[in-house]
C-alpha positions in Angstrom: 0.1 0.0 0.0 1.1 3.7 -0.9 1.5 5.6 1.7 -0.2 9.0 0.8 0.5 11.0 4.2 3.5 11.3 6.6 2.6 11.9 9.9 5.8 13.5 11.5 5.8 13.2 15.3 8.9 15.1 17.1 9.3 13.5 20.5 11.5 14.9 23.4 10.6 13.8 26.9 7.0 13.2 26.6 6.1 9.4 27.9 3.7 11.0 29.9 1.6 11.7 26.7 3.0 9.6 24.0 0.8 6.3 24.1 -2.1 8.4 23.7 -0.8 10.3 20.6 0.6 7.5 19.0 -2.6 5.1 19.6 -4.6 8.2 18.3 -2.9 8.3 15.2 -2.7 4.2 14.6 -6.3 4.2 15.2 -7.4 6.3 12.3 -10.3 5.6 9.9 -8.1 6.6 7.0 -5.2 3.8 6.7 -2.6 5.0 4.0 -0.4 6.7 6.2 3.4 6.1 7.9 4.1 7.3 11.3 7.7 8.7 11.3 8.6 9.3 14.7 11.7 11.0 15.7 12.9 10.9 19.5 15.4 13.9 20.2 17.5 12.4 22.9 15.1 11.9 25.5 16.1 11.0 29.0 12.8 9.3 30.1 11.3 6.4 28.4 10.2 8.2 25.6 12.2 6.1 22.9 11.6 2.8 24.3 7.5 3.0 24.4 7.8 4.4 20.6 9.9 1.4 19.7 7.6 -0.8 21.7 4.6 0.7 20.0 6.3 0.4 16.5 6.9 -3.3 16.9 2.9 -3.7 16.6 2.4 -1.7 13.8 4.6 -1.7 10.4 3.4 1.6 9.4 5.6 3.1 12.3 9.5 4.3 11.8 11.3 5.1 15.0 14.7 6.7 15.4 16.7 8.2 18.1 19.2 10.9 17.7 21.3 12.7 20.1 19.3 16.2 21.1 19.3 18.8 18.6 15.7 20.6 19.1 12.8 20.4 17.4 13.4 22.1 14.3 16.3 19.6 13.4 14.0 16.6 14.7 11.1 17.5 12.4 13.8 17.9 9.6 15.3 14.4 10.3 11.7 13.1 10.4 10.6 14.7 6.9 13.8 13.5 5.2 12.8 9.9 6.1 9.1 10.5 5.1 7.5 8.6 1.9 4.1 9.8 1.8 3.0 12.4 -0.8 1.8 14.9 1.9 3.3 15.9 5.5 1.2 16.2 8.7 2.8 17.3 11.8 1.5 16.1 15.1 3.2 17.0 18.4 4.1 14.4 20.6 1.6 15.6 23.7 -1.2 15.9 21.1 -3.8 13.5 19.9 -6.1 13.5 16.8 -9.4 12.6 16.3 -10.1 9.3 14.3 -11.2 10.8 11.4 -8.8 13.3 11.2 -6.5 12.0 8.3 -9.5 11.2 6.4 -10.3 15.2 6.3 -6.5 15.9 5.3 -6.4 13.4 2.6 -9.7 14.8 1.4 -8.5 18.4 0.9 -4.7 17.8 0.6 -4.9 17.6 -3.6 -6.5 21.2 -3.4 -4.4 23.1 -1.3 -0.7 23.6 -0.7 -1.5 23.5 3.2 -4.1 22.9 5.4 -4.3 24.7 8.6 -7.2 23.5 11.4 -8.5 24.4 14.5 -8.0 22.3 17.5 -8.9 21.5 21.2 -7.2 21.8 24.5 -7.2 19.9 27.9 -7.9 22.7 30.1 -10.8 24.5 28.1 -12.2 21.6 26.2 -13.3 24.3 23.6 -12.3 24.8 20.0 -9.4 26.9 19.6 -9.9 28.5 16.1 -7.3 28.3 13.1 -5.0 31.4 13.2 -5.9 31.8 9.5 -9.4 32.0 8.0 -10.5 29.3 5.9 -10.1 30.1 2.4 -8.2 30.4 -0.8 -4.8 32.7 -0.7 -2.9 34.1 -3.6 0.2 36.1 -4.1 1.0 38.7 -1.1 -2.0 37.5 1.0 -0.2 33.7 0.7 3.0 35.1 1.5 1.9 36.5 4.7 0.2 33.2 5.5 3.6 31.3 4.8 5.6 33.6 6.5 3.2 33.6 9.7 3.2 29.6 9.6 6.8 29.5 9.8 8.1 32.7 11.7 7.0 31.2 14.9 10.0 28.8 15.2 10.7 25.3 14.0 11.3 26.5 10.5 14.4 24.9 8.5 15.5 24.8 5.2 
């Protein structure tokens, strides 16, 4: 099966949340994906947990590297990815069962998808920082700059 989506999960000392994150990805209704997990030198049991979970599902790739920061970790994962599209999920987050279906259904029609999210402390939807719509020209440049100026962007 060809992987259409590569789900990138940078990990650093997140064993407390990691099982919920990975299981939410593995339990997606959409199945044509790979999960690329890069442990960034965790000092807790995050890496061991990832390896244990990867033993149960061949869609998972797990590597460990010396601690280099989240931007370098994401770049490592992107270089390992084989999917047509990249999806980023933080290791302390989780996704709803139809999340990857929604991404796959819209991916061929967009350069980037920006979605809202829920937080545990408020249990309310945080709206995306950009409104739904089609962005071109200068407006698209502003969106791209906003996405990557918050830190973590790499070339």
